[in-house]
FIKOLZA-1660 file (N, C-alpha, C; in steps of 0.1 Angstrom, whole numbers, plus 5000, padded with zeros to 4 digits):
% residues 75
   i   px   py   pz ch aa at
   1 5708 0668 2723  A  M  N
   1 5696 0673 2729  A  M CA
   1 5685 0662 2731  A  M  C
   2 5682 0661 2744  A  T  N
   2 5672 0651 2748  A  T CA
   2 5659 0656 2748  A  T  C
   3 5650 0648 2741  A  R  N
   3 5635 0651 2740  A  R CA
   3 5627 0642 2750  A  R  C
   4 5620 0650 2757  A  V  N
   4 5611 0643 2767  A  V CA
   4 5596 0644 2762  A  V  C
   5 5590 0634 2762  A  C  N
   5 5575 0633 2759  A  C CA
   5 5569 0630 2772  A  C  C
   6 5559 0638 2775  A  R  N
   6 5551 0637 2787  A  R CA
   6 5536 0633 2783  A  R  C
   7 5530 0625 2791  A  S  N
   7 5516 0621 2790  A  S CA
   7 5508 0633 2792  A  S  C
   8 5496 0633 2784  A  F  N
   8 5485 0643 2787  A  F CA
   8 5490 0657 2784  A  F  C
   9 5498 0658 2773  A  T  N
   9 5501 0672 2769  A  T CA
   9 5497 0674 2755  A  T  C
  10 5495 0687 2752  A  A  N
  10 5490 0690 2739  A  A CA
  10 5497 0703 2733  A  A  C
  11 5499 0705 2720  A  P  N
  11 5504 0717 2714  A  P CA
  11 5493 0730 2717  A  P  C
  12 5499 0741 2720  A  V  N
  12 5491 0752 2721  A  V CA
  12 5492 0761 2708  A  V  C
  13 5481 0764 2703  A  W  N
  13 5481 0772 2690  A  W CA
  13 5477 0786 2693  A  W  C
  14 5484 0796 2690  A  V  N
  14 5480 0810 2692  A  V CA
  14 5483 0816 2679  A  V  C
  15 5472 0823 2674  A  S  N
  15 5471 0828 2661  A  S CA
  15 5463 0842 2660  A  S  C
  16 5464 0846 2649  A  E  N
  16 5454 0859 2646  A  E CA
  16 5444 0855 2634  A  E  C
  17 5440 0843 2633  A  F  N
  17 5429 0840 2624  A  F CA
  17 5422 0828 2631  A  F  C
  18 5409 0827 2627  A  G  N
  18 5401 0816 2632  A  G CA
  18 5388 0818 2628  A  G  C
  19 5379 0810 2633  A  T  N
  19 5364 0811 2629  A  T CA
  19 5357 0808 2642  A  T  C
  20 5345 0813 2642  A  C  N
  20 5335 0811 2655  A  C CA
  20 5328 0799 2655  A  C  C
  21 5329 0790 2644  A  N  N
  21 5319 0779 2644  A  N CA
  21 5326 0765 2638  A  N  C
  22 5340 0764 2639  A  D  N
  22 5345 0752 2634  A  D CA
  22 5357 0748 2643  A  D  C
  23 5370 0747 2637  A  W  N
  23 5380 0741 2646  A  W CA
  23 5388 0751 2654  A  W  C
  24 5386 0762 2653  A  S  N
  24 5392 0772 2661  A  S CA
  24 5382 0783 2665  A  S  C
  25 5387 0792 2674  A  Y  N
  25 5378 0801 2677  A  Y CA
  25 5384 0816 2678  A  Y  C
  26 5378 0825 2673  A  W  N
  26 5384 0840 2673  A  W CA
  26 5374 0846 2682  A  W  C
  27 5380 0854 2691  A  A  N
  27 5393 0854 2697  A  A CA
  27 5389 0851 2713  A  A  C
  28 5401 0848 2719  A  F  N
  28 5401 0843 2734  A  F CA
  28 5398 0855 2743  A  F  C
  29 5405 0868 2738  A  N  N
  29 5405 0879 2747  A  N CA
  29 5389 0885 2749  A  N  C
  30 5387 0892 2759  A  G  N
  30 5376 0898 2762  A  G CA
  30 5373 0912 2757  A  G  C
  31 5384 0920 2753  A  T  N
  31 5384 0933 2749  A  T CA
  31 5391 0935 2736  A  T  C
  32 5387 0945 2729  A  E  N
  32 5393 0949 2716  A  E CA
  32 5406 0957 2717  A  E  C
  33 5415 0955 2708  A  S  N
  33 5426 0965 2706  A  S CA
  33 5421 0976 2697  A  S  C
  34 5431 0986 2694  A  T  N
  34 5428 0995 2686  A  T CA
  34 5428 0992 2671  A  T  C
  35 5420 0999 2662  A  G  N
  35 5420 0996 2647  A  G CA
  35 5411 1005 2640  A  G  C
  36 5410 1002 2627  A  A  N
  36 5401 1010 2620  A  A CA
  36 5386 1013 2624  A  A  C
  37 5382 1001 2628  A  S  N
  37 5367 0999 2633  A  S CA
  37 5366 0996 2647  A  S  C
  38 5376 0996 2654  A  R  N
  38 5377 0991 2668  A  R CA
  38 5380 1002 2678  A  R  C
  39 5375 0999 2690  A  A  N
  39 5377 1009 2701  A  A CA
  39 5384 1002 2712  A  A  C
  40 5397 1007 2716  A  F  N
  40 5405 1000 2726  A  F CA
  40 5396 0999 2739  A  F  C
  41 5395 0986 2745  A  G  N
  41 5389 0983 2756  A  G CA
  41 5372 0979 2754  A  G  C
  42 5368 0981 2743  A  S  N
  42 5354 0976 2740  A  S CA
  42 5354 0961 2741  A  S  C
  43 5342 0956 2743  A  A  N
  43 5339 0942 2744  A  A CA
  43 5342 0935 2731  A  A  C
  44 5351 0924 2730  A  E  N
  44 5352 0918 2719  A  E CA
  44 5340 0909 2714  A  E  C
  45 5335 0912 2703  A  T  N
  45 5322 0907 2699  A  T CA
  45 5324 0890 2699  A  T  C
  46 5336 0885 2694  A  Y  N
  46 5337 0870 2695  A  Y CA
  46 5345 0865 2705  A  Y  C
  47 5347 0873 2716  A  G  N
  47 5357 0868 2726  A  G CA
  47 5351 0858 2735  A  G  C
  48 5359 0849 2739  A  V  N
  48 5356 0838 2747  A  V CA
  48 5354 0844 2761  A  V  C
  49 5364 0852 2766  A  L  N
  49 5364 0858 2779  A  L CA
  49 5354 0872 2780  A  L  C
  50 5350 0875 2792  A  D  N
  50 5343 0887 2793  A  D CA
  50 5353 0900 2794  A  D  C
  51 5348 0911 2796  A  T  N
  51 5357 0923 2795  A  T CA
  51 5367 0923 2806  A  T  C
  52 5365 0917 2817  A  Q  N
  52 5375 0916 2829  A  Q CA
  52 5385 0906 2826  A  Q  C
  53 5383 0896 2816  A  W  N
  53 5392 0886 2813  A  W CA
  53 5392 0876 2825  A  W  C
  54 5380 0874 2833  A  S  N
  54 5382 0865 2844  A  S CA
  54 5370 0854 2843  A  S  C
  55 5361 0857 2834  A  S  N
  55 5350 0847 2832  A  S CA
  55 5345 0844 2818  A  S  C
  56 5339 0834 2815  A  P  N
  56 5335 0833 2801  A  P CA
  56 5324 0846 2797  A  P  C
  57 5324 0848 2784  A  A  N
  57 5317 0861 2781  A  A CA
  57 5300 0857 2781  A  A  C
  58 5299 0844 2776  A  R  N
  58 5285 0838 2776  A  R CA
  58 5285 0824 2779  A  R  C
  59 5275 0821 2789  A  A  N
  59 5275 0807 2793  A  A CA
  59 5272 0797 2782  A  A  C
  60 5265 0800 2772  A  S  N
  60 5260 0793 2760  A  S CA
  60 5274 0790 2751  A  S  C
  61 5282 0800 2750  A  L  N
  61 5294 0798 2743  A  L CA
  61 5302 0786 2749  A  L  C
  62 5305 0790 2763  A  L  N
  62 5313 0779 2769  A  L CA
  62 5308 0765 2768  A  L  C
  63 5295 0764 2769  A  Q  N
  63 5289 0751 2768  A  Q CA
  63 5291 0744 2753  A  Q  C
  64 5290 0754 2744  A  A  N
  64 5293 0749 2731  A  A CA
  64 5307 0744 2728  A  A  C
  65 5315 0752 2734  A  L  N
  65 5331 0748 2734  A  L CA
  65 5333 0735 2740  A  L  C
  66 5328 0734 2752  A  Q  N
  66 5329 0722 2760  A  Q CA
  66 5325 0711 2754  A  Q  C
  67 5313 0711 2747  A  A  N
  67 5307 0700 2740  A  A CA
  67 5317 0693 2728  A  A  C
  68 5325 0703 2724  A  R  N
  68 5335 0699 2713  A  R CA
  68 5346 0693 2718  A  R  C
  69 5349 0694 2731  A  Q  N
  69 5361 0687 2737  A  Q CA
  69 5358 0673 2740  A  Q  C
  70 5367 0663 2735  A  R  N
  70 5362 0649 2736  A  R CA
  70 5373 0645 2744  A  R  C
  71 5370 0637 2755  A  V  N
  71 5381 0631 2763  A  V CA
  71 5385 0618 2757  A  V  C
  72 5399 0617 2753  A  V  N
  72 5404 0606 2746  A  V CA
  72 5412 0598 2756  A  V  C
  73 5416 0603 2767  A  Q  N
  73 5425 0597 2777  A  Q CA
  73 5425 0604 2789  A  Q  C
  74 5425 0596 2799  A  T  N
  74 5425 0604 2814  A  T CA
  74 5435 0598 2821  A  T  C
  75 5439 0607 2831  A  P  N
  75 5451 0602 2841  A  P CA
  75 5450 0589 2849  A  P  C
% end
């Protein structure tokens, strides 16, 4: 098996845990699923996306997340 390394790639981490103020963010989705205290389709309190899943939920959250992204290499 040949392994190919490409410039400017990074792993994608998908998980069911995180935090809203450190190295990961809960959750990306804009709406809730079903659960004990959840209503299907309701706005996700910590969601990055809006309820249509097409735009950021809050501009301030997007700005805070973008500020954490540091450019270490450019094409």
